[in-house]
LUMRODREN-906355 format. One record per residue: residue number from 1; x, y, z of N, C-alpha, C, O in turn. Coordinates in nm, 4 decimals, always signed. Each point is the difference from the previous one (the first is absolute). Example, Ala and Ser with C-alpha at 12.3 -4.5 7.8 and 13.67 -1.06 7.14 Angstrom:
BEGIN
[1, [+1.3190, -0.5690, +0.7800], [-0.0890, +0.1190, +0.0000], [+0.0900, +0.1200, +0.0000], [+0.1036, -0.0019, +0.0665]]
[2, [-0.1386, +0.1069, -0.1385], [+0.0820, +0.1190, +0.0060], [-0.0770, +0.1090, +0.0730], [+0.0509, +0.1108, +0.0169]]
//
This chain:
BEGIN
[1, [+1.5484, +0.9471, +2.2891], [-0.0757, -0.0909, +0.0836], [-0.1367, +0.0606, +0.0285], [-0.0144, +0.1213, +0.0157]]
[2, [-0.0843, -0.2076, -0.0096], [-0.1353, +0.0395, +0.0368], [-0.0328, -0.0670, +0.1320], [+0.0369, -0.1151, +0.0235]]
[3, [-0.1062, +0.1878, +0.0619], [-0.0292, -0.0489, +0.1341], [-0.1499, -0.0076, +0.0227], [-0.0746, +0.0916, -0.0347]]
[4, [+0.0320, -0.2028, +0.0939], [-0.1369, -0.0146, +0.0476], [+0.0056, +0.0335, +0.1482], [+0.0603, -0.0733, +0.0784]]
[5, [-0.1228, +0.1833, -0.0401], [+0.0124, +0.0445, +0.1387], [-0.1350, -0.0025, +0.0712], [-0.1054, +0.0090, -0.0628]]
[6, [+0.1112, -0.0212, +0.1934], [-0.1175, +0.0138, +0.0856], [+0.0238, +0.1249, +0.0838], [+0.1000, +0.0116, +0.0708]]
[7, [-0.1930, +0.0797, -0.0805], [+0.0116, +0.1279, +0.0685], [-0.1097, +0.0097, +0.1054], [-0.1181, -0.0152, -0.0309]]
[8, [+0.1575, +0.0406, +0.1550], [-0.0960, +0.0213, +0.1085], [+0.0036, +0.1473, +0.0371], [+0.1057, +0.0555, +0.0299]]
[9, [-0.2229, +0.0067, -0.0322], [-0.0071, +0.1429, +0.0310], [-0.1262, +0.0302, +0.0796], [-0.1000, -0.0712, -0.0096]]
[10, [+0.1065, +0.1758, +0.0867], [-0.1161, +0.0498, +0.0736], [-0.0544, +0.1220, -0.0727], [+0.0754, +0.0855, -0.0464]]
[11, [-0.2061, -0.0791, +0.0376], [-0.0648, +0.1130, -0.0645], [-0.0675, +0.0847, +0.1076], [-0.0804, -0.0505, +0.0784]]
[12, [+0.1128, +0.1762, -0.0753], [-0.0612, +0.0930, +0.0952], [-0.0888, +0.0967, -0.0775], [+0.0463, +0.0699, -0.0901]]
[13, [-0.1742, -0.0669, +0.1264], [-0.0947, +0.0916, -0.0626], [-0.0254, +0.1159, +0.0950], [-0.0173, -0.0192, +0.1203]]
[14, [+0.0152, +0.1375, -0.1751], [-0.0251, +0.1196, +0.0804], [-0.1163, +0.0754, -0.0642], [+0.0049, +0.0343, -0.1181]]
[15, [-0.1082, -0.0092, +0.1960], [-0.1189, +0.0686, -0.0501], [-0.0140, +0.1366, +0.0652], [+0.0148, +0.0146, +0.1213]]
[16, [-0.0433, +0.0842, -0.2036], [-0.0326, +0.1346, +0.0484], [-0.1219, +0.0471, -0.0778], [+0.0123, +0.0486, -0.1124]]
[17, [-0.1280, -0.0629, +0.1714], [-0.1235, +0.0349, -0.0710], [-0.0185, -0.0929, -0.1183], [-0.0067, -0.1218, +0.0160]]
[18, [-0.0015, +0.1799, -0.1353], [-0.0167, -0.0808, -0.1213], [+0.1338, -0.0356, -0.0652], [+0.0034, -0.0766, -0.0963]]
[19, [+0.1042, +0.1303, +0.1468], [+0.1326, -0.0289, -0.0553], [+0.0601, -0.1199, +0.0709], [-0.0247, -0.0231, +0.1184]]
[20, [+0.1027, -0.0517, -0.1914], [+0.0703, -0.1130, +0.0602], [+0.1409, -0.0096, -0.0570], [+0.0271, +0.0442, -0.1117]]
[21, [+0.0599, -0.1019, +0.1893], [+0.1388, -0.0187, -0.0429], [+0.0450, -0.1392, +0.0427], [-0.0479, -0.0543, +0.0996]]
[22, [+0.1386, -0.0012, -0.1747], [+0.0551, -0.1335, +0.0284], [+0.1492, +0.0116, +0.0219], [+0.0682, +0.0809, -0.0628]]
[23, [-0.0194, -0.1633, +0.1527], [+0.1440, -0.0077, +0.0233], [+0.0329, -0.1475, +0.0194], [-0.0727, -0.0712, +0.0693]]
[24, [+0.1817, +0.0250, -0.1298], [+0.0413, -0.1394, +0.0107], [+0.1344, -0.0078, +0.0708], [+0.0893, +0.0816, -0.0228]]
[25, [-0.0772, -0.1815, +0.1089], [+0.1263, -0.0259, +0.0679], [+0.0391, -0.1442, -0.0319], [-0.0721, -0.0935, +0.0347]]
[26, [+0.1863, +0.0763, -0.1009], [+0.0478, -0.1337, -0.0353], [+0.0565, -0.0660, +0.1253], [+0.0884, +0.0539, +0.0665]]
[27, [-0.1426, -0.1732, -0.0360], [+0.0476, -0.0742, +0.1168], [+0.1079, -0.1004, -0.0365], [+0.0988, -0.0157, +0.0717]]
[28, [-0.1190, -0.0527, -0.1852], [+0.0905, -0.1087, -0.0349], [-0.0042, -0.0237, -0.1509], [-0.1049, +0.0118, -0.0632]]
[29, [+0.2204, -0.0451, +0.0073], [+0.0093, -0.0401, -0.1400], [+0.0789, -0.1300, -0.0042], [+0.1116, -0.0078, +0.0513]]
[30, [-0.1714, -0.0952, -0.1137], [+0.0671, -0.1300, -0.0134], [+0.0101, -0.0361, -0.1472], [-0.0959, +0.0166, -0.0753]]
[31, [+0.2111, -0.0655, +0.0346], [+0.0161, -0.0505, -0.1358], [-0.0443, -0.1458, +0.0002], [+0.0593, -0.0838, +0.0679]]
[32, [-0.1643, +0.0545, -0.1448], [-0.0540, -0.1349, -0.0082], [+0.0758, -0.0861, -0.1016], [+0.0230, -0.1189, +0.0224]]
[33, [+0.0152, +0.1811, -0.1341], [+0.0652, -0.0748, -0.1074], [+0.0742, +0.0992, -0.0895], [-0.0341, +0.1181, -0.0046]]
[34, [+0.1353, -0.1669, -0.0659], [+0.0710, +0.0826, -0.0972], [+0.0029, -0.0727, -0.1336], [+0.0063, -0.1228, -0.0050]]
[35, [-0.0108, +0.1991, -0.1022], [+0.0059, -0.0552, -0.1349], [+0.0949, +0.0840, -0.0838], [+0.0074, +0.1219, +0.0158]]
[36, [+0.0650, -0.1881, -0.1047], [+0.0773, +0.0743, -0.0985], [-0.0969, +0.0445, -0.1093], [-0.1140, -0.0462, -0.0051]]
[37, [+0.1589, +0.1349, -0.0811], [-0.0865, +0.0461, -0.1090], [-0.0367, -0.1162, -0.0917], [-0.1134, -0.0072, -0.0474]]
[38, [+0.2071, -0.0837, +0.0217], [-0.0265, -0.1151, -0.0862], [-0.1068, -0.0903, +0.0604], [-0.0901, -0.0457, -0.0703]]
[39, [+0.0998, +0.0198, +0.2013], [-0.0994, -0.0840, +0.0674], [-0.1380, +0.0649, -0.0026], [-0.1006, -0.0679, -0.0203]]
[40, [+0.0961, +0.1985, +0.0407], [-0.1274, +0.0706, -0.0026], [-0.0620, -0.0055, -0.1392], [-0.1198, -0.0253, -0.0132]]
[41, [+0.1997, +0.0486, -0.0904], [-0.0511, -0.0041, -0.1373], [-0.0493, -0.1401, -0.0339], [-0.1064, -0.0139, -0.0605]]
[42, [+0.1806, -0.0907, +0.0978], [-0.0445, -0.1380, -0.0246], [-0.1327, -0.0281, +0.0682], [-0.0901, -0.0591, -0.0597]]
[43, [+0.0783, +0.1012, +0.1840], [-0.1235, -0.0200, +0.0754], [-0.1168, +0.0720, -0.0668], [-0.1094, -0.0552, -0.0116]]
[44, [+0.1332, +0.1771, -0.0315], [-0.1046, +0.0775, -0.0666], [-0.0394, -0.0658, -0.1316], [-0.1188, -0.0111, -0.0304]]
[45, [+0.2172, -0.0328, -0.0481], [-0.0297, -0.0636, -0.1287], [-0.0813, -0.1274, +0.0177], [-0.0914, -0.0261, -0.0782]]
[46, [+0.1231, -0.0530, +0.1792], [-0.0753, -0.1228, +0.0244], [-0.1460, +0.0293, +0.0306], [-0.0891, -0.0698, -0.0484]]
[47, [+0.0646, +0.1715, +0.1276], [-0.1379, +0.0282, +0.0382], [-0.0752, +0.0821, -0.1049], [-0.1229, +0.0054, +0.0036]]
[48, [+0.1932, +0.0578, -0.0960], [-0.0658, +0.0816, -0.1027], [-0.0083, -0.0684, -0.1360], [-0.0261, +0.0666, -0.1002]]
[49, [+0.0473, -0.1958, +0.0943], [+0.0008, -0.0705, -0.1282], [-0.1271, +0.0233, -0.0811], [+0.0068, +0.0135, -0.1222]]
[50, [-0.1215, -0.0086, +0.1876], [-0.1259, +0.0158, -0.0728], [-0.0370, +0.1463, -0.0207], [-0.0969, +0.0298, -0.0698]]
[51, [+0.1716, +0.0607, +0.1286], [-0.0292, +0.1428, -0.0118], [+0.0821, +0.0641, -0.1110], [-0.0509, +0.0840, -0.0742]]
[52, [+0.1780, -0.1230, +0.0622], [+0.0885, +0.0618, -0.0994], [-0.0358, -0.0516, -0.1388], [-0.0003, -0.1206, -0.0244]]
[53, [-0.0297, +0.2130, -0.0656], [-0.0355, -0.0339, -0.1369], [+0.0571, +0.1054, -0.0947], [+0.0462, +0.1056, +0.0433]]
[54, [-0.0500, -0.1354, -0.1715], [+0.0508, +0.0916, -0.1005], [-0.0855, +0.1262, +0.0004], [-0.1212, -0.0073, -0.0202]]
[55, [+0.1832, +0.1224, +0.0429], [-0.0720, +0.1264, +0.0015], [-0.0496, +0.0427, +0.1372], [-0.0815, +0.0918, +0.0098]]
[56, [+0.1288, -0.1564, +0.0964], [-0.0432, +0.0372, +0.1352], [+0.0457, +0.1422, +0.0316], [+0.1102, +0.0405, -0.0368]]
[57, [-0.1961, +0.0343, +0.1052], [+0.0324, +0.1380, +0.0361], [+0.1008, +0.0026, +0.1145], [-0.0117, -0.0765, +0.0957]]
[58, [+0.1099, +0.1644, -0.1061], [+0.0991, +0.0191, +0.1059], [-0.0710, +0.0464, +0.1270], [+0.0355, -0.0413, +0.1103]]
[59, [-0.1348, +0.1262, -0.1263], [-0.0775, +0.0509, +0.1137], [-0.0669, -0.1148, +0.0766], [-0.0062, +0.0024, +0.1229]]
[60, [-0.0432, -0.1018, -0.1952], [-0.0626, -0.1165, +0.0639], [+0.1023, -0.0771, +0.0819], [-0.0278, -0.0405, +0.1128]]
[61, [+0.1465, +0.0202, -0.1699], [+0.1050, -0.0706, +0.0739], [+0.0426, +0.0768, +0.1249], [+0.0251, -0.0603, +0.1043]]
[62, [-0.0170, +0.1910, -0.1142], [+0.0361, +0.0814, +0.1163], [-0.1032, -0.0177, +0.1103], [+0.0359, -0.0167, +0.1165]]
[63, [-0.1646, +0.0201, -0.1524], [-0.1066, -0.0183, +0.0990], [+0.0098, -0.1363, +0.0671], [-0.0149, -0.0106, +0.1218]]
[64, [+0.0399, -0.0941, -0.2009], [+0.0110, -0.1353, +0.0554], [+0.1191, -0.0098, +0.0947], [-0.0113, -0.0571, +0.1084]]
[65, [+0.1246, +0.1122, -0.1486], [+0.1195, -0.0041, +0.0847], [-0.0220, +0.0738, +0.1316], [+0.0426, -0.0466, +0.1057]]
[66, [-0.1084, +0.1605, -0.1124], [-0.0232, +0.0779, +0.1217], [-0.1031, -0.0663, +0.0911], [+0.0212, -0.0095, +0.1209]]
[67, [-0.1315, -0.0361, -0.1776], [-0.1083, -0.0558, +0.0807], [+0.0305, -0.1403, +0.0514], [-0.0267, -0.0305, +0.1162]]
[68, [+0.0820, -0.0546, -0.2011], [+0.0193, -0.1408, +0.0377], [+0.1337, -0.0293, +0.0649], [+0.0115, -0.0943, +0.0783]]
[69, [+0.0905, +0.1742, -0.1100], [+0.1339, -0.0290, +0.0505], [+0.0548, +0.1088, +0.0911], [+0.1072, -0.0168, +0.0580]]
[70, [-0.1781, +0.1273, -0.0446], [+0.0457, +0.1081, +0.0864], [+0.1240, +0.0703, -0.0511], [+0.0735, +0.0609, +0.0777]]
[71, [-0.0494, -0.0686, -0.2082], [+0.1171, +0.0651, -0.0594], [-0.0283, +0.1498, -0.0092], [-0.1071, +0.0406, -0.0452]]
[72, [+0.2015, +0.0397, +0.0871], [-0.0184, +0.1453, -0.0054], [+0.0045, +0.0489, -0.1442], [+0.0583, -0.0644, -0.0873]]
[73, [-0.1202, +0.1781, +0.0642], [-0.0055, +0.0566, -0.1343], [+0.1364, +0.0210, -0.0623], [+0.0170, -0.0196, -0.1204]]
[74, [+0.0800, +0.0593, +0.2006], [+0.1339, +0.0264, -0.0532], [+0.0719, -0.1275, -0.0439], [+0.0918, +0.0069, -0.0818]]
[75, [-0.1309, -0.1220, +0.1337], [+0.0645, -0.1272, -0.0362], [-0.0729, -0.0733, -0.1128], [+0.0562, -0.0914, -0.0603]]
[76, [-0.1797, +0.1302, +0.0313], [-0.0801, -0.0719, -0.0993], [+0.0651, -0.0042, -0.1378], [+0.0044, -0.1062, -0.0622]]
[77, [+0.0461, +0.2187, +0.0133], [+0.0567, +0.0023, -0.1345], [+0.1237, -0.0886, -0.0108], [+0.0219, -0.0619, -0.1042]]
[78, [+0.0587, +0.0547, +0.2085], [+0.1158, -0.0892, -0.0010], [-0.0413, -0.1457, -0.0119], [+0.0629, -0.0771, -0.0724]]
[79, [-0.1680, +0.0394, +0.1428], [-0.0487, -0.1381, -0.0064], [-0.0636, -0.0273, -0.1359], [+0.0170, -0.1086, -0.0556]]
[80, [-0.0898, +0.2055, +0.0018], [-0.0604, -0.0181, -0.1327], [+0.1091, -0.0150, -0.1060], [-0.0162, -0.0788, -0.0932]]
[81, [+0.1255, +0.1515, +0.1050], [+0.1120, -0.0169, -0.0931], [+0.0574, -0.1406, +0.0092], [+0.0360, -0.0587, -0.1021]]
[82, [-0.0270, +0.0035, +0.2231], [+0.0483, -0.1375, +0.0171], [-0.0965, -0.0997, -0.0636], [+0.0427, -0.0970, -0.0624]]
[83, [-0.1728, +0.1210, +0.0783], [-0.1008, -0.0864, -0.0624], [+0.0165, +0.0045, -0.1513], [-0.0065, -0.1039, -0.0657]]
[84, [+0.0278, +0.2229, +0.0093], [+0.0231, +0.0142, -0.1437], [+0.1180, -0.0849, -0.0447], [-0.0095, -0.0714, -0.0998]]
[85, [+0.1205, +0.0783, +0.1722], [+0.1191, -0.0771, -0.0362], [-0.0252, -0.1491, +0.0100], [+0.0379, -0.0756, -0.0895]]
[86, [-0.1017, +0.0322, +0.1977], [-0.0241, -0.1428, +0.0218], [-0.0894, -0.0599, -0.1077], [+0.0211, -0.1136, -0.0425]]
[87, [-0.1225, +0.1907, -0.0026], [-0.0981, -0.0532, -0.0944], [+0.0235, +0.0431, -0.1440], [-0.0781, -0.0352, -0.0884]]
[88, [+0.1844, +0.1106, +0.0635], [+0.0275, +0.0449, -0.1367], [-0.1081, +0.0936, -0.0518], [-0.0505, -0.0178, -0.1109]]
[89, [+0.0154, +0.1171, +0.1911], [-0.1047, +0.0947, -0.0378], [+0.0627, +0.1370, -0.0284], [+0.1131, +0.0276, +0.0400]]
[90, [-0.1885, +0.0570, -0.1095], [+0.0442, +0.1369, -0.0240], [-0.1179, +0.0944, +0.0221], [-0.1153, -0.0429, +0.0040]]
[91, [+0.1455, +0.1711, +0.0102], [-0.1015, +0.0995, +0.0349], [+0.0228, +0.1253, -0.0851], [+0.0579, +0.0970, +0.0491]]
[92, [-0.1023, -0.0967, -0.1759], [+0.0319, +0.1108, -0.0900], [-0.0647, +0.1332, +0.0391], [+0.0584, +0.1059, -0.0228]]
[93, [-0.1766, -0.1104, +0.0805], [-0.0709, +0.1239, +0.0340], [+0.0027, +0.0314, +0.1495], [-0.0614, +0.0969, +0.0446]]
[94, [+0.1322, -0.1784, +0.0318], [+0.0098, +0.0139, +0.1456], [-0.1356, -0.0129, +0.0693], [-0.0171, +0.0428, +0.1141]]
[95, [-0.0787, -0.1022, -0.1849], [-0.1327, -0.0194, +0.0581], [-0.0410, -0.1464, +0.0011], [-0.0738, -0.0433, +0.0885]]
[96, [+0.1213, -0.0333, -0.1865], [-0.0373, -0.1414, -0.0116], [+0.1239, -0.0850, -0.0249], [+0.0974, +0.0454, -0.0601]]
[97, [-0.1029, -0.1707, +0.1077], [+0.1091, -0.0954, -0.0218], [-0.0424, -0.1008, -0.1064], [-0.1132, -0.0484, +0.0002]]
[98, [+0.2055, +0.0176, -0.0907], [-0.0255, -0.0952, -0.1070], [+0.1121, -0.1029, -0.0027], [+0.1144, +0.0310, +0.0333]]
[99, [-0.1479, -0.1540, -0.0732], [+0.1027, -0.1024, -0.0169], [+0.0808, +0.0315, -0.1251], [-0.0563, +0.0416, -0.1013]]
[100, [+0.1868, -0.0608, +0.1072], [+0.0896, +0.0358, -0.1098], [-0.0138, -0.0921, -0.1199], [+0.0298, +0.0418, -0.1119]]
[101, [-0.0735, -0.1646, +0.1308], [-0.0109, -0.0966, -0.1085], [-0.1378, +0.0117, -0.0650], [-0.0979, -0.0516, +0.0539]]
[102, [+0.0889, +0.1193, -0.1701], [-0.1309, +0.0188, -0.0630], [-0.0579, -0.1296, -0.0555], [-0.1208, -0.0088, -0.0220]]
[103, [+0.2047, -0.0919, -0.0010], [-0.0469, -0.1284, -0.0519], [-0.0810, -0.0768, +0.1028], [-0.0808, -0.0858, -0.0353]]
[104, [+0.1023, +0.1164, +0.1620], [-0.0675, -0.0754, +0.1044], [-0.0751, +0.0943, +0.0941], [+0.0393, +0.0176, +0.1154]]
[105, [-0.1487, +0.0435, -0.1656], [-0.0771, +0.0855, +0.0899], [-0.0695, -0.0854, +0.1043], [-0.0288, -0.1173, -0.0241]]
[106, [+0.0027, +0.1737, +0.1362], [-0.0667, -0.0752, +0.1052], [+0.0491, +0.0419, +0.1347], [+0.0584, +0.1070, +0.0170]]
[107, [-0.0825, -0.1918, +0.0776], [+0.0313, +0.0382, +0.1372], [+0.1220, -0.0731, +0.0517], [+0.0496, -0.0949, -0.0609]]
[108, [-0.0039, +0.1411, +0.1727], [+0.1127, -0.0607, +0.0701], [-0.0317, -0.1438, +0.0380], [+0.0890, -0.0850, +0.0006]]
[109, [-0.2139, +0.0572, +0.0308], [-0.0399, -0.1345, +0.0401], [+0.0293, -0.0992, -0.1120], [+0.0512, -0.1091, +0.0249]]
[110, [-0.0837, +0.1468, -0.1474], [+0.0234, -0.0879, -0.1140], [+0.1491, -0.0293, -0.0152], [+0.0390, -0.1156, -0.0166]]
[111, [+0.0435, +0.2182, +0.0222], [+0.1440, -0.0189, -0.0144], [+0.0562, -0.0810, +0.1157], [+0.0870, -0.0848, -0.0200]]
[112, [-0.1348, +0.1094, +0.1379], [+0.0464, -0.0711, +0.1180], [-0.0343, -0.1482, -0.0096], [+0.0823, -0.0849, +0.0341]]
[113, [-0.2026, +0.0532, -0.0803], [-0.0425, -0.1384, -0.0124], [+0.0871, -0.0728, -0.1015], [+0.0438, -0.1121, +0.0257]]
[114, [-0.0182, +0.1737, -0.1396], [+0.0845, -0.0633, -0.1005], [+0.1406, -0.0243, +0.0535], [+0.0602, -0.1036, -0.0283]]
[115, [-0.0090, +0.1962, +0.1035], [+0.1335, -0.0140, +0.0567], [+0.0059, -0.1201, +0.0937], [+0.0933, -0.0800, -0.0073]]
[116, [-0.1921, +0.0673, +0.0949], [+0.0007, -0.1106, +0.0945], [-0.0198, -0.1345, -0.0696], [+0.0594, -0.0998, +0.0406]]
[117, [-0.1422, +0.0963, -0.1450], [-0.0187, -0.1255, -0.0722], [+0.1309, -0.0416, -0.0667], [+0.0372, -0.1173, +0.0052]]
[118, [+0.0318, +0.2102, -0.0667], [+0.1261, -0.0298, -0.0652], [+0.1032, -0.0463, +0.1026], [+0.0716, -0.0975, -0.0227]]
[119, [-0.0645, +0.1670, +0.1342], [+0.0957, -0.0338, +0.1040], [-0.0275, -0.1395, +0.0562], [+0.0938, -0.0766, +0.0222]]
[120, [-0.2194, +0.0426, +0.0009], [-0.0352, -0.1319, +0.0523], [+0.0346, -0.1085, -0.1014], [+0.0478, -0.1072, +0.0371]]
[121, [-0.0723, +0.1352, -0.1655], [+0.0275, -0.0973, -0.1033], [+0.1499, -0.0265, -0.0101], [+0.0408, -0.1154, -0.0137]]
[122, [+0.0415, +0.2189, +0.0202], [+0.1445, -0.0194, -0.0101], [+0.0526, -0.0768, +0.1211], [+0.0943, -0.0779, -0.0131]]
[123, [-0.1530, +0.0984, +0.1292], [+0.0403, -0.0751, +0.1190], [-0.0382, -0.1472, -0.0169], [+0.0734, -0.0893, +0.0424]]
[124, [-0.1880, +0.0652, -0.1041], [-0.0456, -0.1364, -0.0213], [+0.0961, -0.0745, -0.0930], [+0.0287, -0.1176, +0.0223]]
[125, [+0.0204, +0.1841, -0.1250], [+0.0920, -0.0636, -0.0935], [+0.1339, -0.0338, +0.0647], [+0.0661, -0.0949, -0.0422]]
[126, [-0.0256, +0.1692, +0.1418], [+0.1266, -0.0264, +0.0662], [-0.0061, -0.1261, +0.0852], [+0.1028, -0.0631, +0.0243]]
[127, [-0.2213, +0.0259, +0.0211], [-0.0141, -0.1200, +0.0824], [+0.0242, -0.1196, -0.0853], [-0.0067, -0.1129, +0.0487]]
//
C-alpha cells in the first residue's frame, strides 16, 4: 500500500554566531488517501502517456516518480518494473526501456490509442 500523508511539524532554528542548527518536532500525521501498487501504476501510466517512449532512460523515470509523485528512491525500481510489465517493455542495459515488439516502435500513447479505438469499436458492434 502507498499512502498520501499530510505531515505537520514545527521547525526550531538555533543560531550560535555563524553556525546554525535545525530541529523538527512532528505534531501530527494524517493519512489523506491510500493506493494499492496497481492503482498507483495505473495512475502514473495515465499521466505519463506522452513521456514514456521507446528508449526512455530509467534515470528519467526515477526523477519523474520522485519529483511528481513523491515516490521514495527505494520504491522507484519496483514501480518501474511494474511499468515494464504493463507496457511489455524490457531493459537490456539497465539504463533504457524499450518496447518488446520491434514491429511497432513508438510510444505508449500510440498503443493506448489503438487499444481504446478497438475496444470502442467492439462495444459498438455488440449494440
